[in-house]
C-alpha positions in Angstrom: -15.5 63.0 -13.4 -15.3 59.2 -13.0 -11.8 59.2 -14.7 -10.7 62.0 -12.3 -11.8 60.1 -9.2 -10.3 56.9 -10.5 -6.9 58.6 -11.2 -7.0 60.3 -7.8 -7.8 57.1 -5.9 -5.0 55.3 -7.8 -2.6 58.0 -7.0 -3.5 57.9 -3.4 -2.9 54.1 -3.3 0.5 54.5 -4.9 1.6 57.3 -2.6 0.4 55.3 0.5 2.2 52.1 -0.5 5.3 54.0 -1.5 5.6 55.8 1.7 5.4 52.7 3.9 9.1 52.0 3.8 12.3 53.7 5.0 13.6 56.7 3.1 17.2 56.3 2.0 19.4 58.9 0.4 22.8 57.6 -0.9 25.7 59.6 -2.3 28.6 57.7 -3.7 31.7 59.1 -5.3 32.8 55.8 -6.9 31.3 52.4 -6.8 33.4 49.3 -6.0 32.6 45.6 -6.1 30.1 44.5 -3.5 31.5 43.8 -0.1 31.0 40.3 1.4 30.6 39.5 5.1 30.3 41.9 8.0 31.2 45.6 7.7 32.7 47.2 10.8 30.5 50.0 12.1 32.1 52.8 14.1 29.9 54.7 16.5 29.6 58.5 16.6 32.6 60.2 18.4 34.9 57.2 18.1 38.2 57.5 16.2 38.5 56.4 12.6 41.5 54.4 11.4 44.2 56.4 9.5 44.3 54.1 6.4 40.8 54.8 5.0 39.2 57.1 2.4 35.6 58.2 2.1 33.5 56.9 -0.8 30.1 58.3 0.1 27.4 58.7 2.6 23.9 57.5 3.4 20.9 58.9 5.3 18.1 56.5 6.4 14.9 57.6 8.1 11.2 58.1 8.0 9.4 58.4 4.7 6.1 59.9 5.8 3.7 57.1 6.9 6.3 54.5 8.0 4.5 51.8 10.0 5.6 50.8 13.5 8.5 48.4 13.5 9.8 49.5 10.1 12.0 52.3 11.4 13.6 51.0 14.5 17.3 51.4 15.1 17.8 47.8 14.0 15.8 48.3 10.8 17.7 51.5 9.8 21.1 49.8 10.5 20.1 46.8 8.4 19.4 49.2 5.4 22.7 51.0 6.0 24.6 47.7 6.0 22.8 46.3 2.9 23.4 49.5 0.9 27.0 49.8 2.1 27.7 46.3 0.9 26.2 47.1 -2.5 28.5 50.1 -3.1 31.6 48.3 -1.9 32.1 50.1 1.5 34.5 48.3 3.9 33.7 50.5 7.0 30.7 52.6 8.1 31.0 55.6 10.4 27.8 56.8 12.1 27.9 60.6 11.9 24.5 61.3 13.5 21.8 59.1 15.1 18.5 61.0 15.8 16.2 59.1 18.1 12.4 59.1 17.7 10.7 62.1 19.4 7.7 64.4 19.2 8.2 65.2 15.5 9.0 61.7 14.3 8.4 58.2 15.5 11.4 57.0 13.5 15.1 56.8 13.9 17.1 59.0 11.4 20.7 57.9 10.9 23.4 59.6 8.8 26.5 57.5 8.0 29.7 57.9 6.0 31.0 55.0 3.9 34.7 54.2 3.7 37.2 51.9 2.1 40.7 50.9 3.3 43.8 52.1 1.4 45.4 49.3 -0.4 
């Protein structure tokens, strides 16, 4: 019984600590060398340039017990920029921005990742 309670409490600590950050889901067709510098971010409903191709997408949002200040618009965008650089994206298009509401206290942002044709 002691072992069971120990394992249960350890599992609870791991789940609690693991759920205190933003959730990110990344899909990438092909990885490229990391991008340096600022990546242009195009807002929803704005036109995309003609000379680009899609390399993937990313969704950033709440992961259960995300503490206040960890899932603001700025925090979500910082994760999107960091992950976009890692996969070599040169442009980010925000597809959907869901603001906090009754069901969630966190922003949820869906973005597409692009590169320019060479």
